[in-house]
N, C-alpha and C positions, 0 to 999 in steps of 0.2 A: 507606477503601478507594478505590483509584483506579478511575475509570470511564472507559472508552475513549470518545474523541470524535475525530472528524477535525478537524485544525487547518487552517483556511483559509490559503491562500497558502504551503503547504508543498510539496506535489507530489512528495515522495520516492517515493511509490508509482507515480508516472508515469515513473520511470526503469525502462524495460522491457527493458533489454539481456538477450536470451536467454542469453548466456554466463554471466550471473549467476544464472540459473534453469535449470540443465540438466535438471531433472526435469519441466518443463512438460507434456510429452506424457504423463506418467503420471497427471496429475489433470485435464487439460483434454480435452474430447472432440476428435475430429479437426477438427470445424468450429470449435470455440473456439480450438484451437491455430493453425489457419490465420488466423482473425481476429486473434488476438494478434500473430502475426508480421507481419500487414499493418499493424498499428498502430505498429510499431517504426520510428522514423525513423533516418536515417543516424548520428545522434549517440547513439542508444540510448534517447532519450526518446520518449514517446508522441507521435504526430503531432497529437493533439488537445490537447496540453498547451500552453497559452499562457504562454510564458516571461516575457513582460512583466508580465502580470497574475498569474502563478503560479496558474493555475486551469485546470480542464478545460473545454474548449469544448462538450463533449457530456455534461456531468454528468448531466442528467436522463435521457438516453438511453444512458448508458454500458453496456458489456457486463456480463453477470452476474458475470464473474470480477473485475470492478472494484468490486463491492459488498460491504460488510461487513455481512452479514445472516446470521442463524442458519441458514436453509435452505441458503444458498450455501456457508457454511463447513462445514456437515455433509456436504454432497454432495462438495465438492472436497477437503476435508482431513480428513474424518471427525472434526470437532470438535463435541462435544456443545454444545447451546445454553448450558448453564450454565458451560461452559469458554470461551465466545467472548470475553468481556471480557478475561480474562488473556492468551489467545492473541493477540488483536488488539493489545493493548498491547505484547507481546513482539515481534510482527512489525513494528510501527511503529518501535519503538526500534531494532531491528536494521537496518531499511531506512534510517531517518533517519541513523543512524551511518555506514552504508555510503556513502550519497550525499553527506551534508554534513559528517560528522565527529562525534566523540563530545563535542565541546565547542562545537557549533554553536548558533546562535540558534534554529534550527528545533527542535533537541532540547529546548532550554530552554523554548521556547514550548509544545511538546507536553507536557512534564512539568507545566508550569503549568496547561495546559488540562485535563488529566486529574486534577489535584489531587494530584499525587505529588511529593514532594521529589526533588531531583536524584539521579539514579542514580550520580553521581560522588562522592558523599560517602563 
């Protein structure tokens, strides 16, 4: 069974372009929605994403909506804790493919990290 893990130096989730997420205001509170929009840089990437190091500059203090935790996913997306693993894997795969492509090194690294054979077979 594949187990979700965040892959260091990926950052696909830091591509925050609101045009790619038109329903943000349906699951974020007004305050979180405002915070989210304030984090989007001109290029669509989070202003806290360090492109050179490919990591978050505020990781320890990142907003709630940036955290893959059972309580957050239950509240934001109505995902039950026992469904979180599969849901998070699916979300990561979709986001990595959208940002880097379905044959990207980032996707291969993610698949290897979670212990799952390539989705492309």
